[in-house]
Biotite code that builds the C-alpha atoms (Angstrom):
import biotite.structure as struc

atoms = struc.array([
    struc.Atom([75.791, 104.088, 202.777], chain_id="A", res_id=1, res_name="MET", atom_name="CA", element="C"),
    struc.Atom([77.945, 104.397, 199.673], chain_id="A", res_id=2, res_name="ALA", atom_name="CA", element="C"),
    struc.Atom([75.965, 106.228, 197.014], chain_id="A", res_id=3, res_name="LEU", atom_name="CA", element="C"),
    struc.Atom([76.934, 108.712, 194.362], chain_id="A", res_id=4, res_name="PHE", atom_name="CA", element="C"),
    struc.Atom([75.384, 112.088, 195.154], chain_id="A", res_id=5, res_name="ALA", atom_name="CA", element="C"),
    struc.Atom([75.648, 113.480, 191.632], chain_id="A", res_id=6, res_name="THR", atom_name="CA", element="C"),
    struc.Atom([72.417, 112.159, 190.151], chain_id="A", res_id=7, res_name="ALA", atom_name="CA", element="C"),
    struc.Atom([70.118, 114.559, 188.365], chain_id="A", res_id=8, res_name="CYS", atom_name="CA", element="C"),
    struc.Atom([67.190, 115.983, 190.282], chain_id="A", res_id=9, res_name="ALA", atom_name="CA", element="C"),
    struc.Atom([64.430, 113.422, 190.653], chain_id="A", res_id=10, res_name="GLY", atom_name="CA", element="C"),
    struc.Atom([66.736, 110.473, 189.891], chain_id="A", res_id=11, res_name="GLU", atom_name="CA", element="C"),
    struc.Atom([67.964, 108.017, 192.455], chain_id="A", res_id=12, res_name="LYS", atom_name="CA", element="C"),
    struc.Atom([71.736, 108.055, 192.927], chain_id="A", res_id=13, res_name="PRO", atom_name="CA", element="C"),
    struc.Atom([73.459, 105.086, 191.346], chain_id="A", res_id=14, res_name="GLU", atom_name="CA", element="C"),
    struc.Atom([74.781, 102.642, 193.950], chain_id="A", res_id=15, res_name="PRO", atom_name="CA", element="C"),
    struc.Atom([78.527, 102.299, 193.834], chain_id="A", res_id=16, res_name="GLU", atom_name="CA", element="C"),
    struc.Atom([79.678, 99.423, 191.654], chain_id="A", res_id=17, res_name="ARG", atom_name="CA", element="C"),
    struc.Atom([82.821, 98.198, 193.352], chain_id="A", res_id=18, res_name="VAL", atom_name="CA", element="C"),
    struc.Atom([82.891, 94.401, 193.016], chain_id="A", res_id=19, res_name="THR", atom_name="CA", element="C"),
    struc.Atom([84.536, 92.556, 190.145], chain_id="A", res_id=20, res_name="ALA", atom_name="CA", element="C"),
    struc.Atom([81.144, 91.292, 188.945], chain_id="A", res_id=21, res_name="GLU", atom_name="CA", element="C"),
    struc.Atom([79.869, 94.878, 188.671], chain_id="A", res_id=22, res_name="GLN", atom_name="CA", element="C"),
    struc.Atom([82.705, 96.138, 186.486], chain_id="A", res_id=23, res_name="GLN", atom_name="CA", element="C"),
    struc.Atom([82.187, 96.705, 182.753], chain_id="A", res_id=24, res_name="CYS", atom_name="CA", element="C"),
    struc.Atom([78.411, 97.090, 183.132], chain_id="A", res_id=25, res_name="ASP", atom_name="CA", element="C"),
    struc.Atom([78.193, 93.717, 184.827], chain_id="A", res_id=26, res_name="GLY", atom_name="CA", element="C"),
    struc.Atom([79.302, 92.031, 181.612], chain_id="A", res_id=27, res_name="SER", atom_name="CA", element="C"),
    struc.Atom([81.920, 89.782, 183.206], chain_id="A", res_id=28, res_name="LEU", atom_name="CA", element="C"),
    struc.Atom([81.201, 86.115, 183.802], chain_id="A", res_id=29, res_name="SER", atom_name="CA", element="C"),
    struc.Atom([81.925, 84.678, 187.260], chain_id="A", res_id=30, res_name="PRO", atom_name="CA", element="C"),
    struc.Atom([85.142, 83.200, 185.863], chain_id="A", res_id=31, res_name="GLU", atom_name="CA", element="C"),
    struc.Atom([86.170, 86.531, 184.347], chain_id="A", res_id=32, res_name="ALA", atom_name="CA", element="C"),
    struc.Atom([85.368, 88.362, 187.589], chain_id="A", res_id=33, res_name="ALA", atom_name="CA", element="C"),
    struc.Atom([87.605, 85.984, 189.519], chain_id="A", res_id=34, res_name="ARG", atom_name="CA", element="C"),
    struc.Atom([90.326, 86.450, 186.905], chain_id="A", res_id=35, res_name="ALA", atom_name="CA", element="C"),
    struc.Atom([90.047, 90.228, 187.312], chain_id="A", res_id=36, res_name="LEU", atom_name="CA", element="C"),
    struc.Atom([90.476, 89.904, 191.071], chain_id="A", res_id=37, res_name="GLU", atom_name="CA", element="C"),
    struc.Atom([93.535, 87.729, 190.458], chain_id="A", res_id=38, res_name="THR", atom_name="CA", element="C"),
    struc.Atom([95.374, 89.954, 187.992], chain_id="A", res_id=39, res_name="VAL", atom_name="CA", element="C"),
    struc.Atom([94.691, 93.151, 189.958], chain_id="A", res_id=40, res_name="LEU", atom_name="CA", element="C"),
    struc.Atom([95.120, 91.420, 193.318], chain_id="A", res_id=41, res_name="ARG", atom_name="CA", element="C"),
    struc.Atom([92.029, 92.917, 194.921], chain_id="A", res_id=42, res_name="THR", atom_name="CA", element="C"),
    struc.Atom([88.359, 92.145, 195.502], chain_id="A", res_id=43, res_name="LYS", atom_name="CA", element="C"),
    struc.Atom([87.276, 95.802, 195.604], chain_id="A", res_id=44, res_name="ARG", atom_name="CA", element="C"),
    struc.Atom([87.475, 98.368, 192.814], chain_id="A", res_id=45, res_name="PHE", atom_name="CA", element="C"),
    struc.Atom([86.767, 102.020, 192.180], chain_id="A", res_id=46, res_name="ASP", atom_name="CA", element="C"),
    struc.Atom([83.197, 102.740, 191.105], chain_id="A", res_id=47, res_name="HIS", atom_name="CA", element="C"),
    struc.Atom([82.554, 101.951, 187.445], chain_id="A", res_id=48, res_name="ASP", atom_name="CA", element="C"),
    struc.Atom([79.348, 103.703, 186.312], chain_id="A", res_id=49, res_name="PRO", atom_name="CA", element="C"),
    struc.Atom([76.870, 102.155, 183.908], chain_id="A", res_id=50, res_name="ARG", atom_name="CA", element="C"),
    struc.Atom([76.722, 103.024, 180.237], chain_id="A", res_id=51, res_name="GLY", atom_name="CA", element="C"),
    struc.Atom([80.013, 101.846, 178.787], chain_id="A", res_id=52, res_name="GLY", atom_name="CA", element="C"),
    struc.Atom([78.620, 98.753, 177.097], chain_id="A", res_id=53, res_name="LEU", atom_name="CA", element="C"),
    struc.Atom([75.822, 100.637, 175.344], chain_id="A", res_id=54, res_name="GLU", atom_name="CA", element="C"),
    struc.Atom([78.179, 103.432, 174.325], chain_id="A", res_id=55, res_name="ARG", atom_name="CA", element="C"),
    struc.Atom([80.795, 100.993, 173.057], chain_id="A", res_id=56, res_name="GLY", atom_name="CA", element="C"),
    struc.Atom([78.293, 99.131, 170.905], chain_id="A", res_id=57, res_name="VAL", atom_name="CA", element="C"),
    struc.Atom([76.897, 102.379, 169.497], chain_id="A", res_id=58, res_name="ASN", atom_name="CA", element="C"),
    struc.Atom([80.438, 103.451, 168.609], chain_id="A", res_id=59, res_name="GLU", atom_name="CA", element="C"),
    struc.Atom([80.971, 100.217, 166.684], chain_id="A", res_id=60, res_name="LEU", atom_name="CA", element="C"),
    struc.Atom([77.723, 100.771, 164.753], chain_id="A", res_id=61, res_name="VAL", atom_name="CA", element="C"),
    struc.Atom([78.849, 104.315, 163.958], chain_id="A", res_id=62, res_name="ARG", atom_name="CA", element="C"),
    struc.Atom([82.328, 103.165, 162.945], chain_id="A", res_id=63, res_name="ASP", atom_name="CA", element="C"),
    struc.Atom([80.985, 100.489, 160.642], chain_id="A", res_id=64, res_name="TYR", atom_name="CA", element="C"),
    struc.Atom([79.054, 103.089, 158.678], chain_id="A", res_id=65, res_name="GLY", atom_name="CA", element="C"),
    struc.Atom([81.883, 105.612, 158.421], chain_id="A", res_id=66, res_name="THR", atom_name="CA", element="C"),
    struc.Atom([85.333, 104.126, 159.032], chain_id="A", res_id=67, res_name="ALA", atom_name="CA", element="C"),
    struc.Atom([87.629, 102.579, 156.443], chain_id="A", res_id=68, res_name="LYS", atom_name="CA", element="C"),
    struc.Atom([90.193, 100.964, 158.751], chain_id="A", res_id=69, res_name="GLY", atom_name="CA", element="C"),
    struc.Atom([91.321, 100.704, 162.354], chain_id="A", res_id=70, res_name="LEU", atom_name="CA", element="C"),
    struc.Atom([89.268, 102.682, 164.876], chain_id="A", res_id=71, res_name="THR", atom_name="CA", element="C"),
    struc.Atom([90.343, 103.503, 168.433], chain_id="A", res_id=72, res_name="LEU", atom_name="CA", element="C"),
    struc.Atom([87.457, 104.309, 170.752], chain_id="A", res_id=73, res_name="ASN", atom_name="CA", element="C"),
    struc.Atom([87.510, 105.293, 174.436], chain_id="A", res_id=74, res_name="PRO", atom_name="CA", element="C"),
    struc.Atom([87.595, 102.390, 176.886], chain_id="A", res_id=75, res_name="PRO", atom_name="CA", element="C"),
    struc.Atom([84.317, 100.544, 177.298], chain_id="A", res_id=76, res_name="MET", atom_name="CA", element="C"),
    struc.Atom([85.412, 100.166, 180.887], chain_id="A", res_id=77, res_name="CYS", atom_name="CA", element="C"),
    struc.Atom([88.376, 101.156, 183.024], chain_id="A", res_id=78, res_name="ARG", atom_name="CA", element="C"),
    struc.Atom([89.010, 98.999, 186.072], chain_id="A", res_id=79, res_name="VAL", atom_name="CA", element="C"),
    struc.Atom([90.915, 100.582, 188.944], chain_id="A", res_id=80, res_name="ASN", atom_name="CA", element="C"),
    struc.Atom([91.772, 99.119, 192.336], chain_id="A", res_id=81, res_name="PRO", atom_name="CA", element="C"),
    struc.Atom([91.072, 101.607, 195.144], chain_id="A", res_id=82, res_name="PRO", atom_name="CA", element="C"),
    struc.Atom([94.790, 101.758, 195.958], chain_id="A", res_id=83, res_name="ALA", atom_name="CA", element="C"),
    struc.Atom([97.890, 101.672, 193.791], chain_id="A", res_id=84, res_name="GLY", atom_name="CA", element="C"),
    struc.Atom([98.424, 102.850, 190.232], chain_id="A", res_id=85, res_name="THR", atom_name="CA", element="C"),
    struc.Atom([97.639, 99.750, 188.179], chain_id="A", res_id=86, res_name="GLU", atom_name="CA", element="C"),
    struc.Atom([94.510, 99.753, 186.045], chain_id="A", res_id=87, res_name="ARG", atom_name="CA", element="C"),
    struc.Atom([93.031, 97.795, 183.156], chain_id="A", res_id=88, res_name="VAL", atom_name="CA", element="C"),
    struc.Atom([91.384, 99.358, 180.104], chain_id="A", res_id=89, res_name="ASP", atom_name="CA", element="C"),
    struc.Atom([89.078, 97.299, 177.889], chain_id="A", res_id=90, res_name="ILE", atom_name="CA", element="C"),
    struc.Atom([88.141, 98.886, 174.592], chain_id="A", res_id=91, res_name="ARG", atom_name="CA", element="C"),
    struc.Atom([86.660, 97.956, 171.237], chain_id="A", res_id=92, res_name="PHE", atom_name="CA", element="C"),
    struc.Atom([87.038, 99.208, 167.715], chain_id="A", res_id=93, res_name="GLY", atom_name="CA", element="C"),
    struc.Atom([87.116, 98.012, 164.135], chain_id="A", res_id=94, res_name="LEU", atom_name="CA", element="C"),
    struc.Atom([90.189, 96.602, 162.443], chain_id="A", res_id=95, res_name="TYR", atom_name="CA", element="C"),
    struc.Atom([91.371, 96.154, 158.879], chain_id="A", res_id=96, res_name="ALA", atom_name="CA", element="C"),
    struc.Atom([92.617, 92.824, 157.605], chain_id="A", res_id=97, res_name="ASP", atom_name="CA", element="C"),
    struc.Atom([96.193, 94.126, 157.702], chain_id="A", res_id=98, res_name="ASP", atom_name="CA", element="C"),
    struc.Atom([95.889, 94.743, 161.447], chain_id="A", res_id=99, res_name="ASP", atom_name="CA", element="C"),
    struc.Atom([95.901, 91.005, 162.244], chain_id="A", res_id=100, res_name="LEU", atom_name="CA", element="C"),
    struc.Atom([99.123, 89.620, 163.695], chain_id="A", res_id=101, res_name="PHE", atom_name="CA", element="C"),
    struc.Atom([99.105, 86.517, 161.481], chain_id="A", res_id=102, res_name="ARG", atom_name="CA", element="C"),
    struc.Atom([102.646, 85.081, 161.516], chain_id="A", res_id=103, res_name="ASP", atom_name="CA", element="C"),
    struc.Atom([104.083, 87.956, 163.551], chain_id="A", res_id=104, res_name="VAL", atom_name="CA", element="C"),
    struc.Atom([104.737, 86.949, 167.171], chain_id="A", res_id=105, res_name="HIS", atom_name="CA", element="C"),
    struc.Atom([105.621, 89.992, 169.286], chain_id="A", res_id=106, res_name="PRO", atom_name="CA", element="C"),
    struc.Atom([107.546, 89.248, 172.445], chain_id="A", res_id=107, res_name="ARG", atom_name="CA", element="C"),
    struc.Atom([105.222, 88.887, 175.415], chain_id="A", res_id=108, res_name="GLY", atom_name="CA", element="C"),
    struc.Atom([102.154, 88.042, 173.313], chain_id="A", res_id=109, res_name="LEU", atom_name="CA", element="C"),
    struc.Atom([101.189, 84.429, 172.767], chain_id="A", res_id=110, res_name="HIS", atom_name="CA", element="C"),
    struc.Atom([98.734, 83.151, 170.118], chain_id="A", res_id=111, res_name="PRO", atom_name="CA", element="C"),
    struc.Atom([95.495, 81.357, 170.959], chain_id="A", res_id=112, res_name="TYR", atom_name="CA", element="C"),
    struc.Atom([92.922, 79.722, 168.713], chain_id="A", res_id=113, res_name="ASP", atom_name="CA", element="C"),
    struc.Atom([89.943, 81.886, 169.627], chain_id="A", res_id=114, res_name="MET", atom_name="CA", element="C"),
    struc.Atom([87.785, 84.045, 167.367], chain_id="A", res_id=115, res_name="GLY", atom_name="CA", element="C"),
    struc.Atom([89.482, 85.100, 164.155], chain_id="A", res_id=116, res_name="VAL", atom_name="CA", element="C"),
    struc.Atom([92.685, 85.589, 166.102], chain_id="A", res_id=117, res_name="GLU", atom_name="CA", element="C"),
    struc.Atom([93.724, 86.041, 169.731], chain_id="A", res_id=118, res_name="ALA", atom_name="CA", element="C"),
    struc.Atom([96.902, 87.060, 171.529], chain_id="A", res_id=119, res_name="ARG", atom_name="CA", element="C"),
    struc.Atom([97.539, 87.289, 175.243], chain_id="A", res_id=120, res_name="SER", atom_name="CA", element="C"),
    struc.Atom([100.397, 88.201, 177.547], chain_id="A", res_id=121, res_name="GLY", atom_name="CA", element="C"),
    struc.Atom([101.033, 89.681, 181.002], chain_id="A", res_id=122, res_name="PRO", atom_name="CA", element="C"),
    struc.Atom([100.339, 93.273, 179.927], chain_id="A", res_id=123, res_name="LYS", atom_name="CA", element="C"),
    struc.Atom([97.961, 93.018, 176.948], chain_id="A", res_id=124, res_name="LYS", atom_name="CA", element="C"),
    struc.Atom([95.420, 90.775, 175.290], chain_id="A", res_id=125, res_name="ALA", atom_name="CA", element="C"),
    struc.Atom([93.768, 91.019, 171.876], chain_id="A", res_id=126, res_name="TYR", atom_name="CA", element="C"),
    struc.Atom([90.693, 89.275, 170.499], chain_id="A", res_id=127, res_name="LEU", atom_name="CA", element="C"),
    struc.Atom([89.593, 89.699, 166.880], chain_id="A", res_id=128, res_name="PHE", atom_name="CA", element="C"),
    struc.Atom([86.146, 88.599, 165.693], chain_id="A", res_id=129, res_name="VAL", atom_name="CA", element="C"),
    struc.Atom([83.820, 89.130, 162.733], chain_id="A", res_id=130, res_name="GLN", atom_name="CA", element="C"),
    struc.Atom([80.177, 90.076, 163.143], chain_id="A", res_id=131, res_name="CYS", atom_name="CA", element="C"),
    struc.Atom([77.080, 89.877, 160.967], chain_id="A", res_id=132, res_name="VAL", atom_name="CA", element="C"),
    struc.Atom([74.251, 91.807, 162.595], chain_id="A", res_id=133, res_name="SER", atom_name="CA", element="C"),
    struc.Atom([70.947, 93.428, 161.582], chain_id="A", res_id=134, res_name="PRO", atom_name="CA", element="C"),
    struc.Atom([72.286, 96.595, 163.223], chain_id="A", res_id=135, res_name="ARG", atom_name="CA", element="C"),
    struc.Atom([75.139, 96.697, 160.716], chain_id="A", res_id=136, res_name="LEU", atom_name="CA", element="C"),
    struc.Atom([73.621, 97.278, 157.303], chain_id="A", res_id=137, res_name="GLU", atom_name="CA", element="C"),
    struc.Atom([75.475, 95.286, 154.670], chain_id="A", res_id=138, res_name="GLY", atom_name="CA", element="C"),
    struc.Atom([77.349, 93.102, 157.170], chain_id="A", res_id=139, res_name="SER", atom_name="CA", element="C"),
    struc.Atom([75.896, 89.950, 155.623], chain_id="A", res_id=140, res_name="GLU", atom_name="CA", element="C"),
    struc.Atom([78.186, 90.686, 152.673], chain_id="A", res_id=141, res_name="LYS", atom_name="CA", element="C"),
    struc.Atom([80.900, 92.585, 154.566], chain_id="A", res_id=142, res_name="ARG", atom_name="CA", element="C"),
    struc.Atom([81.131, 91.367, 158.174], chain_id="A", res_id=143, res_name="PRO", atom_name="CA", element="C"),
    struc.Atom([82.248, 93.918, 160.723], chain_id="A", res_id=144, res_name="ALA", atom_name="CA", element="C"),
    struc.Atom([85.766, 93.244, 161.940], chain_id="A", res_id=145, res_name="ARG", atom_name="CA", element="C"),
    struc.Atom([85.791, 93.928, 165.684], chain_id="A", res_id=146, res_name="ILE", atom_name="CA", element="C"),
    struc.Atom([88.933, 94.086, 167.796], chain_id="A", res_id=147, res_name="ARG", atom_name="CA", element="C"),
    struc.Atom([88.806, 93.878, 171.580], chain_id="A", res_id=148, res_name="GLY", atom_name="CA", element="C"),
    struc.Atom([91.848, 94.886, 173.593], chain_id="A", res_id=149, res_name="THR", atom_name="CA", element="C"),
    struc.Atom([92.751, 94.588, 177.246], chain_id="A", res_id=150, res_name="LEU", atom_name="CA", element="C"),
    struc.Atom([95.681, 96.727, 178.335], chain_id="A", res_id=151, res_name="VAL", atom_name="CA", element="C"),
    struc.Atom([97.372, 97.329, 181.680], chain_id="A", res_id=152, res_name="PHE", atom_name="CA", element="C"),
    struc.Atom([98.815, 100.803, 182.143], chain_id="A", res_id=153, res_name="ASN", atom_name="CA", element="C"),
    struc.Atom([101.516, 99.032, 184.147], chain_id="A", res_id=154, res_name="GLU", atom_name="CA", element="C"),
    struc.Atom([101.902, 95.466, 185.268], chain_id="A", res_id=155, res_name="SER", atom_name="CA", element="C"),
    struc.Atom([104.403, 93.335, 187.150], chain_id="A", res_id=156, res_name="LYS", atom_name="CA", element="C"),
    struc.Atom([102.607, 90.091, 186.370], chain_id="A", res_id=157, res_name="LEU", atom_name="CA", element="C"),
    struc.Atom([104.802, 87.211, 185.201], chain_id="A", res_id=158, res_name="PRO", atom_name="CA", element="C"),
    struc.Atom([104.536, 85.868, 181.674], chain_id="A", res_id=159, res_name="ASP", atom_name="CA", element="C"),
    struc.Atom([102.914, 82.581, 182.623], chain_id="A", res_id=160, res_name="THR", atom_name="CA", element="C"),
    struc.Atom([100.103, 80.473, 181.204], chain_id="A", res_id=161, res_name="VAL", atom_name="CA", element="C"),
    struc.Atom([97.715, 81.237, 184.129], chain_id="A", res_id=162, res_name="PRO", atom_name="CA", element="C"),
    struc.Atom([98.237, 85.001, 183.698], chain_id="A", res_id=163, res_name="VAL", atom_name="CA", element="C"),
    struc.Atom([97.744, 84.860, 179.924], chain_id="A", res_id=164, res_name="ARG", atom_name="CA", element="C"),
    struc.Atom([94.589, 82.805, 180.292], chain_id="A", res_id=165, res_name="GLU", atom_name="CA", element="C"),
    struc.Atom([93.241, 85.088, 183.038], chain_id="A", res_id=166, res_name="ALA", atom_name="CA", element="C"),
    struc.Atom([93.647, 88.155, 180.836], chain_id="A", res_id=167, res_name="ASN", atom_name="CA", element="C"),
    struc.Atom([92.049, 86.430, 177.856], chain_id="A", res_id=168, res_name="LEU", atom_name="CA", element="C"),
    struc.Atom([89.203, 85.164, 180.055], chain_id="A", res_id=169, res_name="THR", atom_name="CA", element="C"),
    struc.Atom([88.374, 88.770, 181.006], chain_id="A", res_id=170, res_name="ILE", atom_name="CA", element="C"),
    struc.Atom([88.578, 89.996, 177.420], chain_id="A", res_id=171, res_name="LEU", atom_name="CA", element="C"),
    struc.Atom([86.552, 87.064, 176.071], chain_id="A", res_id=172, res_name="HIS", atom_name="CA", element="C"),
    struc.Atom([83.751, 87.799, 178.532], chain_id="A", res_id=173, res_name="SER", atom_name="CA", element="C"),
    struc.Atom([83.640, 91.511, 177.690], chain_id="A", res_id=174, res_name="ALA", atom_name="CA", element="C"),
    struc.Atom([83.778, 90.745, 173.950], chain_id="A", res_id=175, res_name="THR", atom_name="CA", element="C"),
    struc.Atom([80.961, 88.227, 174.258], chain_id="A", res_id=176, res_name="LEU", atom_name="CA", element="C"),
    struc.Atom([78.833, 90.882, 175.980], chain_id="A", res_id=177, res_name="ALA", atom_name="CA", element="C"),
    struc.Atom([79.546, 93.325, 173.138], chain_id="A", res_id=178, res_name="VAL", atom_name="CA", element="C"),
    struc.Atom([78.715, 90.914, 170.304], chain_id="A", res_id=179, res_name="VAL", atom_name="CA", element="C"),
    struc.Atom([75.531, 89.798, 172.039], chain_id="A", res_id=180, res_name="ARG", atom_name="CA", element="C"),
    struc.Atom([74.457, 93.395, 172.615], chain_id="A", res_id=181, res_name="LYS", atom_name="CA", element="C"),
    struc.Atom([75.209, 94.060, 168.961], chain_id="A", res_id=182, res_name="LEU", atom_name="CA", element="C"),
    struc.Atom([73.205, 90.999, 167.897], chain_id="A", res_id=183, res_name="GLY", atom_name="CA", element="C"),
    struc.Atom([76.018, 89.259, 166.034], chain_id="A", res_id=184, res_name="CYS", atom_name="CA", element="C"),
    struc.Atom([75.057, 85.956, 164.443], chain_id="A", res_id=185, res_name="GLU", atom_name="CA", element="C"),
    struc.Atom([76.406, 82.904, 166.288], chain_id="A", res_id=186, res_name="ASP", atom_name="CA", element="C"),
    struc.Atom([77.937, 85.232, 168.912], chain_id="A", res_id=187, res_name="ASP", atom_name="CA", element="C"),
    struc.Atom([80.552, 86.193, 166.299], chain_id="A", res_id=188, res_name="ALA", atom_name="CA", element="C"),
    struc.Atom([81.994, 82.689, 166.516], chain_id="A", res_id=189, res_name="GLY", atom_name="CA", element="C"),
    struc.Atom([82.767, 82.829, 170.236], chain_id="A", res_id=190, res_name="LEU", atom_name="CA", element="C"),
    struc.Atom([81.958, 79.937, 172.537], chain_id="A", res_id=191, res_name="ALA", atom_name="CA", element="C"),
    struc.Atom([80.068, 80.689, 175.737], chain_id="A", res_id=192, res_name="ALA", atom_name="CA", element="C"),
    struc.Atom([83.234, 79.915, 177.703], chain_id="A", res_id=193, res_name="GLN", atom_name="CA", element="C"),
    struc.Atom([86.802, 80.562, 176.566], chain_id="A", res_id=194, res_name="PRO", atom_name="CA", element="C"),
    struc.Atom([88.527, 77.518, 175.104], chain_id="A", res_id=195, res_name="VAL", atom_name="CA", element="C"),
    struc.Atom([92.279, 77.782, 175.474], chain_id="A", res_id=196, res_name="PHE", atom_name="CA", element="C"),
    struc.Atom([94.069, 76.160, 172.580], chain_id="A", res_id=197, res_name="ARG", atom_name="CA", element="C"),
    struc.Atom([97.499, 77.700, 172.302], chain_id="A", res_id=198, res_name="ALA", atom_name="CA", element="C"),
    struc.Atom([98.728, 77.968, 168.731], chain_id="A", res_id=199, res_name="GLU", atom_name="CA", element="C"),
    struc.Atom([102.353, 77.116, 167.932], chain_id="A", res_id=200, res_name="PRO", atom_name="CA", element="C"),
    struc.Atom([104.663, 80.104, 168.074], chain_id="A", res_id=201, res_name="GLU", atom_name="CA", element="C"),
    struc.Atom([107.408, 81.040, 165.671], chain_id="A", res_id=202, res_name="ALA", atom_name="CA", element="C"),
    struc.Atom([110.399, 78.809, 166.153], chain_id="A", res_id=203, res_name="GLY", atom_name="CA", element="C"),
    struc.Atom([108.461, 76.337, 168.311], chain_id="A", res_id=204, res_name="ALA", atom_name="CA", element="C"),
])
């Protein structure tokens, strides 16, 4: 029976969380879980302990009260297959207005009409949103600018529409879990399911 044996005295060991649905504190939708299996080419993952979602949201609350610009927090979750070296990090922080891509189109990142701004490619995805929440004092006048990122430490995935949409599906689901945990009004402008409307790229 696969159980962690490191629990404190008197506590039950946490069962191993090794399926795609269990990653990122169980925040991934069924579609995002399937996308994760696709991009990492596995149905089993290293154990991902609970607590990342709560910690990530608390870090955003802290950042909003203290930070002036871009913040880079530890990954909310790190997804590792049990074999190989590829992994995916999903993390959240605050951004300044100047951190948006706008008319800049880096190679390998393609724009999508989601949130304030979204970019996705075979190795990275970004999702920018704005949040008004009772947990963020003053956000009704100064919405919190939240940036979600999904990054592969290495990836041999092709730069195709299905790969881009898979990566953005994963990030959308994790971002939706964060904004709902934070209590953002109107889910920070995110639909319950990702809607893929590719924006025109430079030179298109």
